[in-house]
Backbone bond lengths (Angstrom), bond angles and torsions (degrees), N, CA, C in turn:
res aa  C-N    CA-C-N  psi(-1)  N-CA   C-N-CA  omega(-1)  CA-C   N-CA-C  phi
1 M - - - 1.419 - - 1.540 108.72 -
2 L 1.217 119.25 -31.10 1.478 117.13 175.83 1.341 109.40 -70.86
3 Q 1.399 128.59 -32.98 1.333 124.66 177.00 1.547 113.06 -64.71
4 R 1.262 115.18 -30.39 1.504 122.47 -179.03 1.550 104.21 -71.28
5 L 1.296 117.86 -42.45 1.556 114.88 175.74 1.334 114.59 -67.23
6 A 1.347 121.91 -36.98 1.432 123.68 170.42 1.436 111.67 -58.32
7 F 1.250 118.04 -43.01 1.481 120.77 175.23 1.553 113.63 -53.19
8 F 1.357 119.94 -48.63 1.307 129.13 177.54 1.590 111.51 -61.00
9 A 1.281 114.60 -44.09 1.464 120.24 178.01 1.505 111.93 -62.37
10 F 1.272 121.23 -30.34 1.450 126.69 -177.85 1.536 104.62 -93.29
11 V 1.208 124.22 -53.59 1.626 119.92 -177.82 1.490 119.16 -64.63
12 C 1.332 115.07 -41.31 1.469 116.39 -176.23 1.508 113.06 -59.93
13 P 1.394 118.34 -48.77 1.450 113.90 179.91 1.525 110.23 -71.20
14 V 1.300 124.16 -19.71 1.438 120.58 -179.47 1.627 106.29 -76.39
15 F 1.259 115.51 -35.58 1.475 116.62 175.27 1.499 113.57 -62.94
16 A 1.366 109.75 -43.20 1.613 114.15 177.29 1.415 115.69 -66.41
17 Q 1.313 119.33 -22.87 1.459 121.67 179.14 1.491 118.36 -87.00
18 Q 1.355 118.80 4.82 1.399 118.71 -174.80 1.499 106.84 -76.46
19 Q 1.411 111.30 140.36 1.341 121.40 -178.04 1.429 116.11 -111.94
20 A 1.333 120.69 149.78 1.398 127.34 178.98 1.622 107.49 -68.10
21 D 1.303 117.59 149.48 1.434 117.34 -178.94 1.505 114.51 -79.44
22 P 1.129 124.07 158.88 1.518 123.48 -175.75 1.440 116.74 -53.04
23 Q 1.343 115.35 -30.46 1.389 116.67 178.98 1.500 114.95 -72.45
24 V 1.270 113.65 -27.97 1.502 117.46 174.53 1.445 112.08 -72.64
25 L 1.349 114.04 -44.65 1.492 119.90 173.33 1.423 111.56 -55.10
26 G 1.349 117.77 -40.82 1.358 121.26 -177.74 1.595 114.40 -69.35
27 A 1.375 110.24 -33.41 1.477 116.06 170.83 1.506 112.46 -61.18
28 M 1.367 118.43 -46.04 1.369 122.31 -176.76 1.519 107.89 -59.49
29 H 1.330 122.24 -46.79 1.366 128.38 176.90 1.458 110.53 -57.80
30 G 1.368 113.36 -46.80 1.551 116.93 -176.80 1.522 110.91 -63.90
31 I 1.221 118.86 -37.29 1.532 124.38 -174.94 1.638 99.07 -65.50
32 A 1.193 120.97 -53.47 1.437 124.38 174.65 1.531 117.54 -46.11
33 Q 1.261 112.24 -48.31 1.407 125.37 -174.88 1.644 106.15 -70.02
34 H 1.307 112.01 -47.13 1.511 112.42 -176.23 1.481 109.28 -60.84
35 A 1.383 115.62 -43.38 1.517 121.75 -179.20 1.438 109.59 -58.53
36 S 1.438 115.59 -50.84 1.431 114.90 179.45 1.544 118.37 -58.61
37 R 1.271 120.41 -26.37 1.437 124.49 170.84 1.440 115.43 -63.93
38 L 1.237 118.71 -21.29 1.491 121.90 177.07 1.533 115.43 -79.87
39 L 1.352 113.34 -19.59 1.474 115.47 179.88 1.562 112.85 -52.14
40 P 1.328 118.16 -59.36 1.460 121.34 -178.68 1.520 113.04 -52.59
41 M 1.402 116.18 -29.92 1.453 113.02 -176.64 1.547 108.42 -85.85
42 L 1.335 117.60 -28.63 1.440 119.14 171.25 1.475 115.63 -65.25
43 E 1.336 117.47 -22.31 1.512 124.78 175.59 1.553 108.73 -65.34
44 Q 1.315 114.52 -27.86 1.477 111.28 -176.96 1.521 112.69 -89.49
45 V 1.332 119.21 0.72 1.440 125.13 -178.82 1.491 99.39 -80.06
46 R 1.385 113.66 131.54 1.567 121.43 178.08 1.367 111.16 -117.57
47 A 1.280 116.34 64.23 1.556 122.77 -176.20 1.534 111.82 -64.63
48 Q 1.291 120.58 -26.25 1.425 119.16 -179.26 1.586 108.57 -72.45
49 E 1.446 115.79 -26.69 1.428 115.93 176.55 1.433 108.54 -75.54
50 W 1.264 121.97 -28.52 1.475 126.46 174.13 1.539 110.99 -60.47
51 V 1.291 114.15 -47.50 1.484 120.16 -178.78 1.447 107.36 -66.20
52 A 1.260 121.83 -31.40 1.450 122.58 178.60 1.596 107.25 -71.10
53 Q 1.303 117.62 -27.50 1.472 120.21 175.50 1.514 115.99 -89.16
54 G 1.302 116.83 8.83 1.467 123.56 178.60 1.472 115.91 102.85
55 A 1.249 121.76 2.76 1.552 121.87 171.94 1.490 110.30 -67.72
56 P 1.414 108.67 157.31 1.553 111.67 179.21 1.481 109.33 -68.63
57 E 1.319 117.82 147.87 1.507 126.94 175.95 1.647 110.01 -59.13
58 T 1.161 113.10 -20.34 1.547 120.85 -179.69 1.569 106.91 -58.72
59 Y 1.284 121.97 -34.29 1.447 120.75 -177.01 1.511 108.08 -61.45
60 A 1.451 118.74 -48.57 1.404 123.18 -179.24 1.512 107.94 -56.16
61 L 1.246 119.21 -51.47 1.480 118.40 177.48 1.467 115.93 -59.40
62 Q 1.384 116.89 -33.10 1.490 114.82 172.86 1.482 117.43 -63.56
63 V 1.385 113.18 -41.94 1.509 116.20 176.56 1.542 110.36 -62.13
64 A 1.241 121.89 -40.41 1.440 125.52 -178.25 1.629 102.84 -65.79
65 T 1.237 117.03 -50.73 1.412 119.04 -176.36 1.556 111.74 -64.18
66 A 1.354 122.28 -39.25 1.375 125.14 176.39 1.612 108.60 -60.76
67 R 1.251 119.91 -40.48 1.413 118.09 177.15 1.526 110.70 -68.83
68 Q 1.304 122.42 -42.97 1.493 116.63 171.19 1.415 116.16 -61.71
69 Q 1.331 123.37 -38.82 1.383 126.10 174.57 1.530 113.05 -55.41
70 I 1.364 114.43 -41.08 1.477 115.81 -178.49 1.490 112.81 -65.43
71 Q 1.475 112.88 -38.70 1.492 116.38 174.98 1.574 109.34 -61.42
72 A 1.248 115.90 -46.08 1.398 125.79 -174.98 1.610 112.06 -55.88
73 I 1.446 109.51 -49.51 1.486 121.72 -178.06 1.520 102.36 -60.17
74 G 1.319 126.34 -49.13 1.452 127.67 -179.02 1.452 109.15 -57.30
75 T 1.308 121.81 -47.93 1.470 125.29 -176.59 1.499 110.14 -65.22
76 E 1.333 117.52 -44.55 1.470 122.88 -178.79 1.444 112.75 -66.32
77 M 1.362 115.08 -42.93 1.506 114.34 -179.87 1.482 112.66 -68.30
78 D 1.286 112.41 -38.71 1.606 114.90 179.58 1.595 107.48 -62.36
79 A 1.314 117.60 -41.21 1.458 118.18 -178.53 1.567 109.86 -73.77
80 L 1.319 117.86 -35.08 1.424 121.54 176.12 1.612 111.73 -61.42
81 A 1.387 110.64 -43.86 1.493 113.90 178.78 1.553 113.21 -66.72
82 Q 1.381 119.56 -13.31 1.442 119.37 174.08 1.539 108.16 -84.88
83 H 1.307 118.74 -32.70 1.487 123.66 -178.08 1.481 111.20 -134.84
84 P 1.281 118.32 68.97 1.491 126.31 -170.79 1.585 109.83 -69.82
85 E 1.361 120.47 -13.68 1.439 119.69 -176.75 1.533 110.77 -89.88
86 G 1.298 118.52 6.56 1.473 120.39 -178.15 1.607 104.24 -89.27
87 M 1.419 111.83 109.10 1.414 117.35 179.55 1.486 117.25 -59.64
88 Q 1.261 115.31 -43.79 1.442 121.07 -176.95 1.619 107.32 -66.67
89 A 1.238 121.54 -42.80 1.402 123.85 173.65 1.486 114.68 -56.84
90 C 1.286 114.90 -47.54 1.464 126.74 176.45 1.572 114.10 -51.18
91 I 1.351 112.83 -49.14 1.444 126.83 -179.37 1.509 108.09 -67.34
92 K 1.319 118.13 -46.70 1.475 125.26 -178.13 1.551 108.38 -58.41
93 A 1.338 113.67 -50.71 1.384 121.16 -176.03 1.671 111.82 -64.22
94 L 1.279 112.26 -43.12 1.446 114.87 176.77 1.539 107.58 -65.88
95 F 1.197 124.22 -43.90 1.551 124.55 176.71 1.511 111.85 -54.99
96 R 1.347 113.36 -44.78 1.462 117.22 -176.18 1.504 110.25 -62.44
97 V 1.378 115.11 -44.85 1.480 121.56 179.58 1.515 110.78 -58.71
98 Q 1.400 115.29 -47.85 1.372 120.88 -178.72 1.569 111.98 -62.68
99 T 1.232 112.96 -43.50 1.569 121.94 174.07 1.501 111.31 -54.77
100 F 1.254 114.93 -45.85 1.462 122.76 -170.56 1.559 101.23 -67.21
101 H 1.336 120.59 -50.78 1.432 121.51 179.92 1.541 114.55 -57.05
102 G 1.335 115.89 -38.63 1.414 120.43 178.22 1.409 113.57 -64.10
103 G 1.342 117.98 -45.29 1.497 124.37 176.75 1.566 110.32 -66.79
104 L 1.230 118.53 -34.18 1.461 119.62 177.98 1.517 111.46 -64.67
105 D 1.272 116.73 -38.81 1.511 119.04 -175.13 1.622 104.50 -62.42
106 S 1.211 124.79 -42.12 1.414 128.97 -178.87 1.613 107.80 -65.04
107 L 1.278 112.59 -46.34 1.540 116.13 -178.11 1.617 107.27 -65.84
108 L 1.236 114.89 -31.93 1.510 111.33 -176.85 1.453 109.36 -78.06
109 G 1.341 125.82 -23.59 1.394 127.54 164.89 1.402 113.27 -51.72
110 G 1.396 117.20 -47.21 1.427 121.28 -178.42 1.476 113.88 -70.97
111 L 1.372 112.01 -37.22 1.457 115.32 175.26 1.602 115.24 -60.02
112 R 1.257 108.06 -42.75 1.563 113.33 176.22 1.515 111.59 -57.43
113 K 1.373 113.71 -44.53 1.484 121.60 -169.38 1.542 110.19 -78.62
114 Y 1.370 116.71 -39.58 1.448 116.96 -176.16 1.539 117.32 -108.80
115 Q 1.192 120.03 -3.16 1.495 117.85 -179.62 1.483 118.27 -141.19
116 N 1.383 114.80 -63.97 1.553 116.45 -170.88 1.450 109.40 -157.54
117 S 1.328 121.32 115.89 1.360 127.40 177.68 1.471 111.66 -70.71
118 A 1.313 117.29 -38.50 1.514 121.15 179.14 1.510 107.46 -65.86
119 L 1.227 126.77 -43.97 1.436 127.23 177.03 1.554 109.97 -58.68
120 A 1.286 118.56 -46.36 1.403 123.15 176.49 1.476 111.27 -55.86
121 D 1.315 117.10 -48.27 1.458 120.51 177.49 1.476 111.71 -58.18
122 L 1.332 116.48 -46.81 1.530 119.26 -179.66 1.533 109.50 -57.94
123 I 1.299 116.35 -47.06 1.475 120.65 -172.65 1.583 105.56 -67.71
124 Q 1.399 114.58 -35.88 1.531 111.73 -178.92 1.521 107.31 -70.78
125 S 1.272 118.18 -42.49 1.514 117.83 -178.15 1.580 113.25 -64.20
126 V 1.210 115.76 -32.10 1.497 118.71 -179.50 1.540 108.68 -75.42
127 A 1.340 116.75 -38.81 1.494 122.92 179.58 1.540 107.22 -72.29
128 A 1.291 118.98 -22.41 1.557 116.17 176.36 1.480 111.99 -80.39
129 E 1.270 118.54 -18.69 1.531 120.72 178.73 1.449 110.27 -56.38
130 D 1.267 124.73 -30.31 1.482 123.96 -178.36 1.534 112.35 -82.93
131 Q 1.268 122.26 9.87 1.400 120.02 -177.22 1.497 115.92 -69.80
132 G 1.310 118.92 -29.61 1.405 122.27 172.95 1.438 114.32 -70.00
133 D 1.332 117.88 -40.50 1.455 126.96 176.32 1.627 109.01 -65.80
134 I 1.323 115.74 -37.25 1.458 120.48 176.58 1.460 113.75 -63.84
135 E 1.312 115.93 -47.37 1.465 127.75 177.59 1.640 105.36 -59.71
136 R 1.333 117.78 -43.72 1.488 117.92 -179.41 1.627 107.67 -59.44
137 L 1.337 110.07 -45.65 1.424 113.81 -172.10 1.607 111.19 -71.83
138 Q 1.271 115.83 -29.98 1.399 124.69 174.49 1.639 107.91 -62.07
139 S 1.246 114.92 -52.90 1.515 124.45 -179.74 1.554 103.65 -56.91
140 Y 1.331 115.76 -52.16 1.453 119.49 -176.05 1.632 109.53 -55.04
141 V 1.259 116.97 -44.97 1.479 120.89 -179.77 1.352 111.15 -59.48
142 L 1.408 116.31 -45.20 1.523 120.75 -177.54 1.559 105.81 -64.30
143 Q 1.368 113.46 -45.42 1.505 114.10 179.68 1.562 113.98 -61.14
144 L 1.291 113.50 -35.55 1.516 122.11 177.55 1.442 112.15 -62.98
145 A 1.350 114.89 -46.36 1.523 125.79 -179.81 1.576 105.04 -63.67
146 D 1.293 116.81 -43.72 1.536 114.55 179.20 1.512 110.30 -66.48
147 E 1.266 119.71 -40.48 1.494 121.86 -179.45 1.608 107.95 -62.67
148 K 1.359 113.60 -46.85 1.456 115.82 178.99 1.526 113.93 -59.31
149 E 1.386 112.53 -36.14 1.413 114.40 178.66 1.537 115.14 -72.74
150 Q 1.369 118.53 -33.50 1.439 124.02 166.34 1.515 114.47 -57.80
151 E 1.385 116.88 -45.70 1.348 119.59 174.01 1.403 118.83 -57.63
152 F 1.422 113.34 -45.91 1.424 118.67 175.88 1.501 112.23 -63.32
153 Q 1.272 125.03 -35.67 1.380 126.30 174.06 1.560 118.14 -64.23
154 V 1.351 111.71 -35.40 1.438 117.40 173.39 1.619 110.74 -65.89
155 V 1.351 110.33 -51.56 1.441 115.41 175.64 1.448 117.43 -51.91
156 E 1.367 110.43 -48.03 1.462 115.82 179.55 1.554 118.31 -64.02
157 H 1.424 110.58 -34.17 1.486 113.85 174.81 1.449 110.37 -68.42
158 E 1.318 118.76 -42.77 1.459 120.53 -178.33 1.575 112.27 -65.04
159 A 1.297 112.83 -38.84 1.482 117.25 175.78 1.573 112.92 -62.36
160 Q 1.354 111.79 -42.45 1.522 116.58 173.88 1.550 110.37 -55.60
161 R 1.345 112.41 -45.65 1.477 114.25 -178.25 1.502 110.66 -64.22
162 C 1.259 123.50 -37.22 1.395 126.79 -175.32 1.511 106.13 -69.29
163 R 1.375 116.17 -43.94 1.465 116.35 176.84 1.466 113.28 -54.75
164 A 1.373 113.67 -45.98 1.466 120.34 179.00 1.493 113.95 -54.86
165 D 1.257 108.56 -49.82 1.570 117.91 175.97 1.440 113.87 -51.81
166 L 1.348 111.44 -48.03 1.587 117.97 -174.91 1.511 105.84 -67.09
167 S 1.353 118.79 -38.04 1.483 119.80 -177.51 1.476 112.07 -62.73
168 K 1.426 111.66 -40.68 1.412 117.78 -178.16 1.529 116.98 -71.68
169 N 1.336 115.81 -35.04 1.430 121.96 -171.70 1.573 107.41 -130.01
170 P 1.371 119.82 61.62 1.434 119.03 178.59 1.506 113.62 -66.48
171 S 1.304 119.55 -22.10 1.529 117.48 -179.21 1.417 110.28 -77.86
172 T 1.329 122.56 -28.05 1.469 117.26 174.86 1.530 115.76 -72.30
173 V 1.266 122.02 -23.56 1.265 121.96 169.15 1.516 121.03 -71.11
174 K 1.416 113.25 -31.61 1.477 119.71 171.42 1.494 111.82 -70.51
175 K 1.255 115.47 -41.11 1.611 116.45 175.39 1.397 114.83 -64.80
176 A 1.274 116.64 -35.75 1.482 121.87 -179.45 1.529 111.37 -71.91
177 S 1.363 118.04 -29.20 1.497 114.96 -174.78 1.591 109.25 -95.29
178 K 1.386 119.70 1.87 1.387 116.23 169.42 1.504 114.29 -86.54
179 P 1.452 121.54 138.55 1.422 119.91 -173.29 1.547 104.94 -82.11
């Protein structure tokens, strides 16, 4: 049983110290940089003028949301690069990026209709530049999930063994715990 505890003491910190490879860290930084390149372009979007011309108010909200999302993407990608082993943070950042891109598509439809198709095309092309980085991040999240699942299976297997040992030799545990 002491061997198994020693195993956990050794293995658990090793799993926790795994680092993302430089390509994944580069992808995280790339996603943040690509998103920030969109801010000056979004400053040119005049959704309030569209609303004055009869466009839905939703477009003005989408512009404000897109700007907020870009800021949040930068913040989350920077934080994620500091602690890339955090499964929840990885998924949250990935969902944010995907949500941003989904909302951007709707906004670009309005931009094409009410203001400037060339600007919409430019924003779309710049936004598409991060697709390789997004795919790398998605692959990393899947790999991280697989590693976490494997870690869980190892821990669960060892816990089952410990339970079996304890049920076979309950007197050994009582003796060992007395000072």
